[in-house]
N, C-alpha and C positions, 0 to 999 in steps of 0.2 A: 053353720059347725066351722065353716073356714076362718072369720071370725075368731072365735074362742080359742082355735088352734095358733092364730099367730097371737094371742094375749099372753097364752102361756108358754110360749116359745120368748118374749119379751122380757117376763116374767121373773124376780133373782130368783139362784138355787137357793133350795132348801139347806136346813142344818144337817141335815141327815146325809145330803149330798158331796157338804164338803166334809163332814167326816172320812164317808168314802172316798174321797178322795187321798186326804192325808194316809189314810191306811194301806191303799195301792204305793204312795211313795215312798213308805217304809219298808212295807215287801221288797219294792224293787234295791231299795236300800241295803236291807240285809242282803238279798241274793248276791249283789256283788260283794258285799263285803264276805259272805264266805268261798264265793270262786276265789278273790284275793289269798283268803288264809290257807284255801287248800293250794294256790299256785304256790306261795311262797313255804310252804311246807315239804314242796317236791325239791326245792333245790337248797338241800344244806352245807355249811362251810366245816369240813373238820377233814382231819388228815386219816385218806383212805390208807391203809397198810397194803392194800390190794393196787397200789402206784406204784412203780418202782423208775427212780429217776438215776441217771449219772452224766458225766463228764469227762473231756476227754480234750489235748491238746495236739494239734496235727500240725506241723512237727512236731514233738515233744523236746528236742535240744539241736544246737546245731544251725537257728536261723544269725540273720545278721540284721539291723534294724532294715525298716523299709521293707523286709519281706512280709507276706503273708501266713499270718496262723490260722489255722482253720480251730476253733474252740465248736466241738462236737459236745451237745447238749442229748441226749439219749432219753425221752419218755416211753415208759411201758404200760399195759393194763391187761388184765385178762377177760374186762368188757371192751365197752368202747367209749370214743370220748364224744362227749355231747356239745361241747362248746370251743374255742378257738383258744389254744395258747397263748398265755401272755408271756414273756419274758422280758424284766427290770433289769436294765445292764447301768453298771456305777460309773462314774467318772474315776478312771485310775491316773494320775500324772503319770507322764511318759509312756503312756498306752491307747491308742484309739481302737476303739470297739465298735463296730457298727454293724447292724443288722439287715445284710442286702438282701435275704431273701423272705419274700410275704407268705410264705408255704413251706409247712414240713415237709421230708421228704416219708411217705407214710408205706409203712410195711407190715406184715404178719411172722410170729415164730412158733415156732411150736416150742412149747416147756414145762418138763415134766408130764407128757400126753394132754394139755393144754394151750388153746391159740391164745397169744398173746398178740394185741393192735401197737404196735410200734410206732412210734413219731420220733425222727431226726432233724434237729434245729442246729443250725451252722452259723457261727460268731464269728465275723473278720475281725482278727487282732493284728497291729502295725504295732511296731515297737520304734519311739520314735529317738531313741536313745541305747546304746548299750549300757546290759549290765541285767540286775534281776529285779524283776516286778512282781509282785502278791495281787493276783485278782483277787478280790473279797466273793463270799457267796452270791451267786445270784438268785434273784427270786423267779421261781418261776407257778405262774397259777394254772392250773389244770381242772375240768370238768369232767369226769367221769361218770356214766350211768350203772348203781348200784341195782336197781329192779326196772319194770319197764314202766315205774311209776317215780321213782326218787332220783335225783340227782344229786352225787355227792361233788363239792367245790375241795378241793387241794390247795394249798399253799406248800409248795418245798423250795428248799436252797441246795445249790451245790455244791460242793466239797471247795475248800481255797483251792487255786491255782497257780503255779508259779511259771512265770515267762522269763526263759533266759536267753539271750541275745549274744553275742560278740564282733568284734571287727578284725577280718583277716588281717595279713601282711598287706595285700595285695589293696585294701582300701583304706589301709591308715592314714597315709597322706593324700585323699582325697576329702575335698567338700563334699559334695554330693554324688549322687549313681542311683541305677534305677536297678532293684531287685527282682526279678524277673524270669520265666522259662522263656519269654519270647519278646523281644523286641525291636521293631523298625523305625528309621528314621529316615523320612523322605524329606526335600529340598523341592520347591517349585516357584519358578522365578518368572513375572511378567513383565513384558517390555524387554528391547531391544539394551543389548551391552553396550552397543557404541550410538552414542546418543547423543543430543544438542541440550544445550543452555535450557532448562525451565522443564523439561520430560521427566515422568515420574519411573521410576523402578521398583517391583515389590517384590517380595522373598516371602513366602510361607514357609517354615517349618513344621512337621506334622510329625509330632514322636507316640508311638501306639507301643503299649505294652502287657500284659494279660497275667492278672491275678495282683493287680495294683492298684492303688486307688488314682483319679487322677491329680489331686491335690498333692500327691507325694512325688508329680514329676517332677524335673528340674528346669529351672526358665533356663529358654537359650537367646541369650543376648549379641549384639555386635557391637560395638566400638562405633562410635563416629568419627565421619571424617571433615576437614575443612572442605574440600569441595562438592559434600551434600549435605544437604536438609532430613537430617533422619525423623520420621515421624512412626513410632509406635503404634500399634494398636494392642485393646487389652485383649490376655489370652482368652482361647476357648476349649471350657473345661467339658469334658463328658466322660460318664459312667455308663455301663452296660452288664448287668447280671442275667446270664441265662443259663439258667438249671445248675446251679452252681460256678457257673463260667464266669471271670469280671475281667474285662476289657475298658482299661483306660487310654482316654487320645485327651494332646495335648496339642494347641494348634495356635503357634504365633506369628503375627505377621507383621512388616515393616515394612514402611513407602519411603522412598530416597526420592529428592530431588535436587538433577541437578545445579549445582549453583554457582560454579566456574569450571572453566575450560582446565582439562590437563587427565591425569591416568590415575584411577581409585583401585586400589587390590583391597577388597575385601578377604578375610580369612572365612574358611569353614567354618561348620557348628562341630564339637567335639563333644560327644557326650558316652559317659561310665558307665557299662551296664554289666551287671555281677550276674551270672548267669548259675540259676537257682538249680538246674539239673547238673553241670556240669561242676559247678561251683571254680569257675575264673571268671576272670574279667576280661571281658572286652570293649574295646574303645570304637563306637560309631560315630563315622565321619561324614560331612557333605563336603564336594567341590567347592575350592575358593570363586571368588567371582571376580572379573578383571574388566572396569568399565570405564571406559574412553569416551572422555565430554568432549565435544569443539562445539565453536563457537565466540562469539565477541562479549565481553561485558562489557552493559548499557553503562553510558556516562555516570559517573559516582554524584549522588544528589548530594545537594548541599545542604549540612547538617543547618538544623538551629544557632546554634554554637557560632559557626564560623559565619554566616552573616551577622550574626549580631556584632561578630567582630569587622567585618567585611563598614558595616556603618561606622561605626567605632573609629574606625580610620579614616573614613570617607568626613563623616562631622569634624574631627581631631584639625583634616587638612583645610577644608574649608575656614575653620575658627581661623588658622594660622595665616592662611592667605587674608584674611578679611584685615586682623591685627597689621599685616604687613601695608595691604593700600590703606588703609590707616594713615598707618603713620609714611608714606611716600606723600599723600594728599596734606598733613600737616604742612604747618609754617616751619617748625623747629628740624621739619627735616630740611626742607629748603637751606634755612639756616647753616644747619651742619651740611649742607650739600658746598656751599660757598665756600665755607670755613675750610673744609677738604681740598676741595680744587686749587685754594691758594694757599694752602701748605705743600699741595705737590705741585706748585710753579716755583716754589722755595726751595724742596728740593730740586728740582731739576736744575736750577741756576747753581745751586750751589754744587751738586755733580758735576758741571760742563767746566766751571771755574777750576775744581781739582784735576778735572783730567787733563784740559789744555786741548790745544786745536791737533786736531789729527792730519794737518796739511806739511810737507818738508820743510825745511829751514831756509834751501834755497827758494820758493814761492812763494814766500814770506818776508820781502826784504826790508818793511818798514818795521821789522821786530830789533829793538835793540837788544844788546850781549849782554844787558843786565839781565831781561826778561829772559832772554834763551840760557842762560846760566841757571836760570830758577829753573826753567824746566826741565 
């Protein structure tokens, strides 16, 4: 009996068993397909009149280039939101649009005796130049509940908004400034200002501002000095957003290496701050640095050009000396020397005859009168 059962297990399935398996597979596919259709029928793309949306600029006017302008987008519905709201930001020349908040500010309001769910989204707008720029309609995608089993997806557009910025007379002659309600400037120096040759001095300038992006903060630079070798590092930019509050930080670090003895005066850093609360211009500065460098410079290394010139002059001297030695050792030089010596003797004899004797006449009694008269 056990052998018969084993044979039955090894035997191939019959045709009826195959048909039954295909039926089960078809029924499973039908169930999955039906469930998918039901889930799709619950999410309908349409424009729901029960969803309201509005947009505005804060402040609406009076801003300067670089000042933060908030674009507030408000979406409200008497139902509730079933999915995340998506806002598509356009690219506008002359404007920088950033969505720094990941979540909206949720609230509820009573309208005509009915409770509405409200979402407020904030888009940061920064103008890069003065004038008037129009923001085209923003595309907003929302999903709200129509019933307990149905969700309505809506695609809405805001109205075009006009951004107008101007430059006040205080900023007319300035190249850059920071438009913010609060700005701080801090200088940190590492290393002694009374230093020696080869020592390093590090200076870090940290600029921190509110309601602005780090990319808009101006760069703090310093002029180079022949007594110092300057090595600037790339700036460090940081942005922080906390419940709608923006904080930007820019850090610039410069390292100086003392290269020659002397005294160096490094001027302080100045930053133009346009106070958006008081609408006034303030100038933030740091203390200047006076660096005293002591020590002696090492001997100046000989350059390759100077080495080549010295070798050329040495070779030329040796070559001329060799030619002179060959000339002295040759027979022609001996003949020329003999001729020169003979010519020199002839000249001396002629000079002696022309000059005559240097003794007085009385000490030269053998001299005749004719010779004396000739002398």
